[in-house]
N, C-alpha and C positions, 0 to 999 in steps of 0.2 A: 404386179400382176402379170400373169401370161395365161393365154388361152390355149388349151390343147384339144383339138376336135376328136370326137369318136373316130376310130379307123378299124378298118377289116384286117386287123393283125393280130396274130395269137399272142405275141410276146406282151403288148398292153393295148386292148382294144377300146378303153375306156376314155371319155372325155371329160373335160370340166376345166376349172380353173386353178391353177398354181399361184399360190399368195406367198410371198415371202416379205419377212420383215427384217429388221437388223440382227434378231436373235433366233428366229426359226422359220420354217416353211411348212406348208401343208397344200394337199390337193383336195379340191373339193369337187368330187365326182358327181357329175350331172346324171340323175336317175331318170328313168322313163316318164314318171309323173311330173317332171321337172323340177323336183326337190333336187337338194344338194346334200351329200354325205361327206363329212370331212375326214380326211386321213392324215394325220401328222407325219411328217416325213423323217425319218431318223437320220439326221444330216450333224455334222459337227456343229457343236452350239457356238452360237454368237459371231460377230464380226462379218455378217454379210455384207456386201455392198451391192450386190446385183445378182438378178436371177432372171434367165432367159428360158425358150425352149426352142426345139426345131421339130415343126409337127411331122414330118414324114418319116424320121428316124425314130421319134418320141424320146429323143435325149433332152436333159437339161442342162444348164449351166450355171454354176453358183461361183462367185468371186467373194473370196474371203480376204480381210484385212490382215496384215502380219500381227500375230500374237506371241505369247510367252513360249508357245511350242513352234511356232514357225517364224522364221525371221524375214520371209519374203511374203508378196502377194500371191495366193492361189487361185486359180480358175480351175475348178473341177468338173469334168464333163460326167454326167450322170445318166444312167439307164433307167427309165420307169420301168417297174415291175409290180406283179401281183401275185398272190396266192388267196386260195379259197379257205376261208374259216371253216369252223364245224358246221354252221348254218347254211355253207355254200355261197357266203356273200364274200366278195373280194376284199382283200386287205393290201391295200396299195403302198409301194414304198419305191424307193431308187437305191441304185448301187455305182459306186464310182467306176467309171471306166479308164478315165486319162485326167492326169494333172498337169496344169501348165504354171510354170513359175514366172513371176515377174519381178520388179526391184523389191528394195526394202521399205518403201513408203506408199502410204495410201491415206491422205488426208481428206481427199475429196470424195464424193459419192459419184462413181463413173459407172457407165452402161458398157457392156461387152456386146458381142454379137455371134451368134451360131447360124450358119447357113449352108447349103448345097452348094458346092461349087460350081461357077457360072460356066466351068469347061464341061457341064453335064457328064462326068466321070464317075459318078456316085459317091465322091468324096464329099465330107463335111468339113467345112472350114470353122475355125473359131477365130475372132478377132478381139483382143483386149488392148486397152491403153495402159501404157506403163509410165507413171508418174517420174519415177527415178530417171529413165533415159528421155522423157519427154518424147515418146514415139508410141506409134501403133504397132502391134505384133500380130503376125497373121500365123496362123498354125494349121497343120493338117491335124484333124482332130483324131483320126484312125491311127496315125503313125506317131503322133505326138511331136513330130519335127517342125521347127520354126522355119518356115518360107520365107517371110519377108519382115523386115524392120522398117517402118516407114517414119522417119523423122519428122517431128511436128514443131520443135523449138518451145514448146509449153506443153503444159497435161492436156491429155485428150480426155473430153468428158463424154462423148457419146459418139456411137458407131452405126452408121447405116448402110448395108448393101442395098442395091436397087437395080433394077432394069427399065430402060427405056429405049425406045427405037431399035430394039435388038441388040443394044450394047449393055454390058454390065458395069455397073461402078461401084465404088466404096467411097462413101462421106464420112469423114470425122470432123467432130467440132471441138475446138478449143475455145477458152473465153473470148478470144479476138478473131478468131478464123474459122472458116469452113474449108476444109481442104477436100477435093474431089480426085479421085483416082479412077481411071478408066482400066478396065481388066483386059488384058491383051495376052 
């Protein structure tokens, strides 16, 4: 589950809850009467490991396990969009923007992260765990370039960017260790 707040942006102003399962995803649009309207998102079927959002850009991040068609882990950056139906009601969807490739294995359910760069330069960053290399991969979401490979020595299960005392950090979790990285 991931919450996307309403925003005054023309590209996608709607707020609600994004729900992903191992097989599909949907956006539950919050209506003015506090009811929710479901929108099934047209994503590639099956093999989801994680589903994240970044509220200021209205982007989603979906991670897929390797399958018959793809021999590596793929983390796909998606842009939320909509069009009005004949009754003037929005029909929400998402479109692929960028794909980040990982290694050939994904046995664990791991979490990725999408967040604004701590450098406040308007860049969005994507951070994924890679089981095969036992590391954390940090990507520039706009260019698709790999910025850094942070070795962990074991599979990374969760990733959490955060700020405290005007410093930016990235925490990663493995089965045995929490790694803390300071942004410089």
